[in-house]
C-alpha positions as CSV (number, residue, x, y, z in Angstrom):
1,X,-22.2,-27.2,-75.8
2,X,-19.4,-27.6,-73.4
3,X,-20.3,-28.4,-69.8
4,X,-18.4,-26.8,-66.9
5,X,-17.1,-29.6,-64.8
6,X,-14.4,-27.7,-62.8
7,X,-15.5,-27.1,-59.2
8,X,-14.0,-23.6,-59.2
9,X,-15.9,-22.6,-62.4
10,X,-19.2,-23.9,-61.2
11,X,-18.9,-22.3,-57.8
12,X,-17.7,-19.0,-59.3
13,X,-20.7,-19.0,-61.5
14,X,-23.0,-19.7,-58.6
15,X,-21.2,-16.9,-56.6
16,X,-21.9,-14.5,-59.5
17,X,-25.6,-15.3,-59.4
18,X,-25.7,-14.7,-55.6
19,X,-24.4,-11.2,-56.3
20,X,-27.9,-10.4,-57.6
21,X,-29.4,-11.0,-54.2
22,X,-26.5,-9.5,-52.3
23,X,-26.9,-6.2,-54.1
24,X,-30.6,-6.0,-53.0
25,X,-31.7,-4.6,-49.7
26,X,-33.5,-7.3,-47.5
27,X,-36.2,-4.7,-46.8
28,X,-37.4,-5.0,-50.4
29,X,-38.3,-8.7,-50.0
30,X,-41.7,-9.9,-48.9
31,X,-42.3,-12.0,-45.8
32,X,-42.5,-15.2,-47.7
33,X,-39.4,-14.4,-49.6
34,X,-37.4,-13.9,-46.4
35,X,-38.6,-17.2,-44.9
36,X,-38.2,-19.2,-48.1
37,X,-34.8,-17.6,-48.8
38,X,-33.5,-18.5,-45.4
39,X,-34.7,-22.1,-45.8
40,X,-33.0,-22.3,-49.2
41,X,-29.8,-20.8,-47.8
42,X,-29.6,-23.7,-45.2
43,X,-30.0,-26.3,-47.9
44,X,-27.4,-24.6,-50.1
45,X,-25.0,-24.5,-47.1
46,X,-25.5,-28.2,-46.5
47,X,-24.9,-29.0,-50.1
48,X,-21.7,-26.9,-50.2
49,X,-20.5,-28.7,-47.0
50,X,-21.0,-32.0,-48.7
51,X,-19.0,-30.9,-51.7
52,X,-16.3,-29.5,-49.5
53,X,-16.0,-32.8,-47.7
54,X,-15.6,-34.7,-50.9
55,X,-13.0,-32.3,-52.3
56,X,-11.1,-32.1,-49.0
57,X,-10.9,-35.9,-48.6
58,X,-9.6,-36.3,-52.2
59,X,-7.0,-33.5,-51.7
60,X,-5.8,-35.2,-48.6
61,X,-5.5,-38.6,-50.3
62,X,-3.4,-37.0,-53.0
63,X,-1.3,-35.1,-50.3
64,X,-1.6,-32.0,-52.4
65,X,-0.8,-29.7,-49.4
66,X,2.6,-31.2,-49.0
67,X,3.5,-32.0,-52.6
68,X,2.3,-28.9,-54.4
69,X,1.5,-26.3,-51.8
70,X,4.4,-27.1,-49.5
71,X,2.4,-27.0,-46.3
72,X,3.1,-29.4,-43.4
73,X,-0.2,-31.1,-43.7
74,X,-3.7,-30.9,-45.3
75,X,-5.0,-29.8,-41.9
76,X,-2.5,-26.9,-41.7
77,X,-3.3,-25.7,-45.2
78,X,-7.1,-26.0,-44.9
79,X,-7.0,-24.2,-41.5
80,X,-5.3,-21.3,-43.2
81,X,-7.5,-21.4,-46.3
82,X,-10.8,-21.5,-44.4
83,X,-9.7,-19.2,-41.6
84,X,-10.4,-21.9,-39.0
85,X,-8.9,-22.7,-35.6
86,X,-6.3,-25.5,-35.7
87,X,-8.7,-27.8,-33.9
88,X,-11.5,-27.1,-36.5
89,X,-9.1,-27.6,-39.4
90,X,-8.0,-31.0,-38.1
91,X,-11.6,-32.1,-37.4
92,X,-12.6,-31.0,-40.9
93,X,-10.1,-33.3,-42.5
94,X,-11.0,-36.3,-40.3
95,X,-14.7,-35.7,-40.8
96,X,-14.3,-35.4,-44.6
97,X,-12.7,-38.9,-44.7
98,X,-15.4,-40.3,-42.4
99,X,-18.2,-38.9,-44.6
100,X,-16.7,-40.2,-47.8
101,X,-15.6,-43.7,-46.7
102,X,-17.6,-44.7,-43.6
103,X,-20.8,-42.6,-43.5
104,X,-22.3,-42.3,-47.0
105,X,-25.8,-41.9,-45.6
106,X,-24.7,-38.9,-43.6
107,X,-23.0,-37.4,-46.6
108,X,-26.2,-37.9,-48.6
109,X,-28.3,-36.3,-45.9
110,X,-25.9,-33.3,-45.9
111,X,-26.1,-33.1,-49.7
112,X,-30.0,-33.2,-49.7
113,X,-30.3,-30.7,-46.8
114,X,-31.7,-33.2,-44.4
115,X,-28.8,-32.6,-42.0
116,X,-26.7,-29.4,-41.4
117,X,-23.0,-29.3,-41.3
118,X,-23.1,-29.0,-37.5
119,X,-25.3,-32.1,-37.2
120,X,-23.1,-34.1,-39.6
121,X,-20.1,-33.3,-37.4
122,X,-21.9,-34.6,-34.4
123,X,-22.8,-37.8,-36.2
124,X,-19.1,-38.2,-37.2
125,X,-17.9,-37.7,-33.6
126,X,-20.5,-40.0,-32.1
127,X,-20.0,-42.9,-34.5
128,X,-16.3,-42.6,-34.2
129,X,-16.6,-43.2,-30.4
130,X,-18.4,-46.6,-31.0
131,X,-16.7,-50.0,-31.3
132,X,-15.2,-50.8,-34.7
133,X,-18.1,-53.2,-35.7
134,X,-19.5,-52.0,-39.0
135,X,-22.9,-53.2,-38.1
136,X,-22.9,-51.3,-34.8
137,X,-21.6,-48.1,-36.4
138,X,-24.2,-48.3,-39.2
139,X,-26.9,-48.7,-36.6
140,X,-25.6,-45.7,-34.7
141,X,-25.5,-43.5,-37.8
142,X,-29.1,-44.4,-38.6
143,X,-30.3,-43.6,-35.1
144,X,-28.8,-40.1,-35.2
145,X,-29.9,-39.4,-38.8
146,X,-33.5,-40.2,-37.9
147,X,-33.3,-37.5,-35.2
148,X,-31.8,-34.7,-37.4
149,X,-35.2,-33.5,-38.6
150,X,-36.5,-33.3,-35.1
151,X,-33.6,-32.1,-33.0
152,X,-31.3,-29.1,-33.4
153,X,-27.5,-29.6,-33.0
154,X,-27.5,-29.0,-29.3
155,X,-30.2,-31.6,-28.6
156,X,-28.7,-34.0,-31.1
157,X,-25.3,-33.8,-29.3
158,X,-27.1,-34.6,-26.0
159,X,-28.6,-37.7,-27.7
160,X,-25.3,-38.6,-29.2
161,X,-23.7,-38.9,-25.7
162,X,-26.0,-41.9,-25.0
163,X,-25.7,-43.4,-28.5
164,X,-23.6,-46.4,-27.2
165,X,-26.3,-47.3,-24.7
166,X,-28.9,-47.2,-27.4
167,X,-27.1,-49.3,-30.0
168,X,-25.2,-51.5,-27.6
169,X,-27.0,-51.4,-24.2
170,X,-24.8,-54.2,-22.8
171,X,-21.6,-52.2,-22.9
172,X,-20.9,-51.7,-19.2
173,X,-17.6,-50.0,-19.9
174,X,-19.4,-46.9,-21.2
175,X,-21.4,-46.2,-18.1
176,X,-22.1,-42.5,-17.6
177,X,-20.4,-42.4,-14.3
178,X,-17.1,-43.7,-15.7
179,X,-17.2,-41.3,-18.6
180,X,-18.0,-38.4,-16.2
181,X,-15.0,-39.4,-14.0
182,X,-12.7,-39.3,-17.0
183,X,-14.0,-35.9,-18.0
184,X,-13.5,-34.6,-14.5
185,X,-9.9,-35.8,-14.4
186,X,-9.2,-34.3,-17.8
187,X,-10.7,-31.0,-16.7
188,X,-8.5,-31.0,-13.6
189,X,-5.4,-31.9,-15.5
190,X,-6.1,-29.0,-17.9
191,X,-6.7,-26.5,-15.1
192,X,-5.3,-22.9,-15.5
193,X,-5.8,-19.4,-14.3
194,X,-4.6,-16.1,-15.9
195,X,-4.9,-12.5,-14.7
196,X,-3.7,-10.1,-17.4
197,X,-3.9,-6.3,-18.0
198,X,-6.8,-5.5,-20.4
199,X,-5.1,-2.3,-21.6
200,X,-8.0,-0.2,-20.4
201,X,-7.4,0.4,-16.8
202,X,-8.5,-3.1,-15.6
203,X,-7.7,-6.8,-15.6
204,X,-9.1,-9.8,-17.4
205,X,-9.4,-13.1,-15.5
206,X,-9.7,-16.3,-17.4
207,X,-9.5,-19.9,-16.1
208,X,-10.7,-23.5,-16.3
209,X,-10.7,-26.4,-13.8
210,X,-12.5,-29.5,-12.7
211,X,-15.8,-29.8,-10.9
212,X,-14.2,-30.5,-7.6
213,X,-12.1,-27.3,-8.0
214,X,-15.2,-25.4,-8.8
215,X,-17.0,-26.8,-5.7
216,X,-14.2,-25.5,-3.5
217,X,-14.2,-22.1,-5.1
218,X,-17.9,-21.7,-4.9
219,X,-18.0,-22.9,-1.3
220,X,-15.5,-20.1,-0.5
221,X,-16.9,-17.4,-2.6
222,X,-20.7,-17.8,-2.3
223,X,-20.9,-16.8,1.4
224,X,-19.3,-13.5,0.5
225,X,-21.6,-12.7,-2.4
226,X,-24.7,-11.9,-0.4
227,X,-26.1,-8.4,-1.3
228,X,-25.1,-5.7,1.2
229,X,-27.8,-4.7,3.6
230,X,-30.0,-1.7,2.7
231,X,-28.7,1.6,4.0
232,X,-30.6,2.9,7.0
233,X,-32.9,5.7,5.6
234,X,-33.0,7.3,9.1
235,X,-29.2,8.1,9.0
236,X,-28.5,11.6,7.8
237,X,-26.8,11.9,4.5
238,X,-27.6,8.3,3.5
239,X,-30.1,7.0,0.9
240,X,-32.2,3.9,1.1
241,X,-30.9,2.1,-2.0
242,X,-30.1,-1.6,-1.8
243,X,-26.9,-3.2,-3.1
244,X,-26.7,-2.2,-6.8
245,X,-24.2,-5.0,-7.7
246,X,-25.3,-7.9,-9.9
247,X,-24.2,-11.5,-9.2
248,X,-21.2,-11.3,-11.4
249,X,-19.9,-8.1,-9.6
250,X,-20.5,-9.7,-6.2
251,X,-18.6,-12.8,-7.3
252,X,-15.7,-10.7,-8.4
253,X,-15.7,-8.7,-5.1
254,X,-15.9,-11.9,-3.2
255,X,-12.8,-13.2,-5.0
256,X,-10.9,-10.0,-4.2
257,X,-12.0,-10.1,-0.5
258,X,-10.9,-13.8,-0.3
259,X,-7.5,-12.9,-1.6
260,X,-7.2,-9.9,0.7
261,X,-8.2,-12.1,3.7
262,X,-5.5,-14.6,2.8
263,X,-2.9,-11.7,2.7
264,X,-4.2,-10.5,6.1
265,X,-3.7,-13.8,7.8
266,X,-0.5,-15.4,9.0
267,X,-1.0,-18.5,6.8
268,X,-0.1,-17.1,3.4
269,X,2.9,-18.7,1.6
270,X,6.2,-17.0,2.1
271,X,8.1,-15.5,-0.8
272,X,11.9,-15.0,-0.2
273,X,11.3,-15.2,3.5
274,X,8.5,-12.6,3.6
275,X,4.8,-12.2,2.9
276,X,3.9,-11.7,-0.8
277,X,4.0,-8.0,-1.6
278,X,3.0,-5.8,-4.5
279,X,5.7,-3.5,-5.7
280,X,4.4,-0.4,-7.5
281,X,6.6,2.1,-9.3
282,X,5.4,5.7,-9.3
283,X,7.0,9.1,-9.4
284,X,7.2,10.9,-6.1
285,X,5.3,14.1,-6.9
286,X,2.3,12.2,-8.2
287,X,2.1,10.3,-5.0
288,X,2.5,13.1,-2.4
289,X,1.0,16.1,-4.2
290,X,-2.7,16.8,-4.5
291,X,-4.5,15.7,-7.7
292,X,-4.9,19.4,-8.8
293,X,-1.1,20.0,-8.6
294,X,0.4,16.6,-9.4
295,X,1.1,15.9,-13.1
296,X,-0.9,13.1,-14.8
297,X,0.9,9.8,-14.2
298,X,0.3,6.1,-13.8
299,X,1.9,3.5,-11.6
300,X,3.1,0.1,-12.8
301,X,3.5,-3.2,-10.9
302,X,6.4,-5.5,-11.6
303,X,4.3,-7.7,-13.8
304,X,3.0,-4.7,-15.9
305,X,-0.4,-4.0,-14.4
306,X,-1.3,-0.3,-14.5
307,X,-2.7,1.6,-11.5
308,X,-4.0,5.2,-11.3
309,X,-2.5,7.4,-8.6
310,X,-5.8,7.3,-6.8
311,X,-5.7,3.5,-6.7
312,X,-2.2,3.6,-5.3
313,X,-3.3,6.0,-2.5
314,X,-6.1,3.6,-1.6
315,X,-3.7,0.6,-1.5
316,X,-1.2,2.6,0.5
317,X,-3.7,2.8,3.4
318,X,-3.9,-0.9,4.1
319,X,-2.4,-3.3,1.5
320,X,0.9,-4.9,1.9
321,X,2.3,-2.6,-0.7
322,X,5.8,-1.4,-1.5
323,X,5.6,2.0,-3.3
324,X,8.9,2.4,-5.2
325,X,9.0,6.2,-5.4
326,X,11.2,7.7,-8.1
327,X,12.7,11.1,-8.4
328,X,12.8,13.3,-11.5
329,X,15.8,11.4,-12.8
330,X,14.4,8.0,-12.1
331,X,16.4,7.4,-9.0
332,X,14.8,5.4,-6.2
333,X,13.8,7.8,-3.3
334,X,11.8,5.4,-1.1
335,X,10.9,1.7,-1.1
336,X,8.2,1.9,1.6
337,X,8.3,1.9,5.4
338,X,7.6,-1.1,7.5
339,X,5.9,1.1,10.1
340,X,3.3,2.1,7.5
341,X,1.9,-1.4,7.3
342,X,-1.0,-2.4,9.5
343,X,0.3,-5.3,11.5
344,X,-1.9,-8.2,12.7
345,X,-1.9,-6.9,16.2
346,X,-2.9,-3.3,15.1
347,X,-5.6,-4.7,12.8
348,X,-7.1,-6.7,15.8
349,X,-7.1,-3.5,17.8
350,X,-9.0,-1.6,15.0
351,X,-11.5,-4.4,14.8
352,X,-12.0,-4.6,18.5
353,X,-12.7,-0.8,18.6
354,X,-14.9,-0.5,15.4
355,X,-16.4,-4.0,15.3
356,X,-17.5,-3.6,11.6
357,X,-17.4,-0.9,8.9
358,X,-17.7,2.3,10.8
359,X,-19.4,4.3,8.0
360,X,-22.9,5.5,8.9
361,X,-25.5,2.8,8.1
362,X,-23.0,0.1,7.2
363,X,-22.4,-3.1,9.2
364,X,-20.2,-5.1,6.8
365,X,-18.0,-7.4,8.9
366,X,-14.2,-7.0,9.3
367,X,-13.5,-9.7,6.7
368,X,-14.8,-7.3,4.1
369,X,-13.0,-4.3,5.6
370,X,-9.9,-2.2,5.1
371,X,-7.9,-0.1,7.6
372,X,-8.2,3.5,6.3
373,X,-5.6,6.2,7.3
374,X,-7.5,9.2,8.5
375,X,-4.5,11.4,7.7
376,X,-3.2,9.8,4.5
377,X,0.1,8.0,4.7
378,X,1.3,9.9,1.7
379,X,0.7,13.1,3.6
380,X,2.7,11.9,6.6
381,X,-0.1,10.2,8.5
382,X,1.2,7.6,11.0
383,X,0.1,4.0,11.1
384,X,-1.4,3.8,14.6
385,X,-4.7,3.2,16.2
386,X,-5.5,6.9,16.5
387,X,-5.1,7.4,12.7
388,X,-7.0,4.3,11.5
389,X,-10.6,3.5,10.9
390,X,-12.3,0.3,9.8
391,X,-14.3,0.7,6.5
392,X,-15.5,-1.7,3.9
393,X,-14.1,-1.5,0.3
394,X,-17.1,0.5,-1.0
395,X,-16.8,3.2,1.7
396,X,-13.1,3.2,1.5
397,X,-13.5,4.5,-2.1
398,X,-16.1,7.0,-0.9
399,X,-13.6,8.5,1.6
400,X,-10.9,8.7,-1.1
401,X,-13.0,10.1,-3.9
402,X,-15.8,12.3,-2.3
403,X,-15.8,15.2,0.2
404,X,-16.8,12.9,3.1
405,X,-14.5,13.3,6.1
406,X,-13.7,11.1,9.0
407,X,-12.2,11.7,12.4
408,X,-12.0,10.1,15.9
409,X,-14.3,11.7,18.4
410,X,-12.0,13.6,20.9
411,X,-14.1,12.4,23.9
412,X,-14.5,8.7,23.3
413,X,-12.2,7.9,20.4
414,X,-14.9,6.4,18.2
415,X,-15.0,7.1,14.4
416,X,-17.3,9.9,13.2
417,X,-18.1,11.0,9.7
418,X,-19.0,14.4,8.2
419,X,-21.1,14.3,5.0
420,X,-20.5,16.7,2.2
421,X,-22.2,20.1,2.6
422,X,-25.1,20.7,0.2
423,X,-24.5,23.4,-2.4
424,X,-25.8,26.7,-1.2
425,X,-26.0,25.6,2.4
426,X,-25.4,27.9,5.3
427,X,-22.2,27.8,7.3
428,X,-23.6,25.8,10.2
429,X,-21.5,23.9,12.7
430,X,-20.3,20.5,11.4
431,X,-22.8,17.7,12.1
432,X,-20.5,14.7,12.7
433,X,-22.4,11.4,12.6
434,X,-21.3,7.9,13.5
435,X,-22.4,4.4,12.6
436,X,-25.1,2.9,14.8
437,X,-24.0,-0.2,16.7
438,X,-24.8,-3.6,15.1
439,X,-28.0,-5.1,16.4
440,X,-26.9,-8.4,18.0
């Protein structure tokens, strides 16, 4: 009787037998069947990983990827074949050679199911970091293999970081502090930050940096992440709910507030002789007409970020924004007015008058505030002290997207707010309310 020795034939036959299990619903198995099946699956995965390492190492020795398959390297071909990342593909080839030539005990542990593929990879990385002494490396391999039955991959990796101290305690060059310093320098060198459009009306922020960079960022952001104070329940029209934002939302808001604060100061870097500005392109009717009349439209920045018309109206109140208004034929009608911008002197005057967010029950400080145009700039409202009120970011949105109204009291010039009328309410005189002074 002929014996199948081809790897593909054996594995194809095994795959066909697995179809019997794959066609059955797991709900039909008993409790013991499920537990034993998962245990057997892990052993099979380890055995397949051992076979893969042996086949991959031999294929690389024969340079089949270049000679027969016309790939640039075995790593490139295997990355494509296995659907891995490039880093994973390169590591797979390196680890395959290590297991076959240097770490036969680890390969055997993988074959028998004593070690998982993840644990075997940790052993390969840790032993490779040791000096080239065969005795020292063999000792390190045995130390880690003894821990594979007790530790999962995460804990094994933690143990592997101290492998040099265990097998060679006199190696002063591998002190933890020196290794940590190298990691910190590498993290700083590889620092980056990206802010991209997520295609769904928002942005995605991604970055990486060193621990010192993180300490500076946290020191700047954490003071701004404190939950907002509870709304005064005695104030008409206000609830008693506390800040609903979780820590992640508060960190994001703190980052935006920090950036806004930098733009509001005189210390921001110059760009072409002027403060950095955001140029937003939008058609003129969408900006000046009411939402019920204006056609549906979106605004675009120079770098491709999308804004709703409502967002542009909010930004036009206070941000250093240049609205590039276009006519029906795409011609430029207006590129902003310098008089619309809230100058540093005018901002100080608004802060001196309002002290903090002027919305009833809110005492957020000016560093968290915006200068809101009482009569919108898009509707011809001037940028002057009599048409501005200090509100925080949250209440700035309330004024733009709810029926709340704001005015300056004609007697003393202090901001007053009119809450939305309840449905079915009587036509009583408006009950304007104002923020209570901050308790010093």
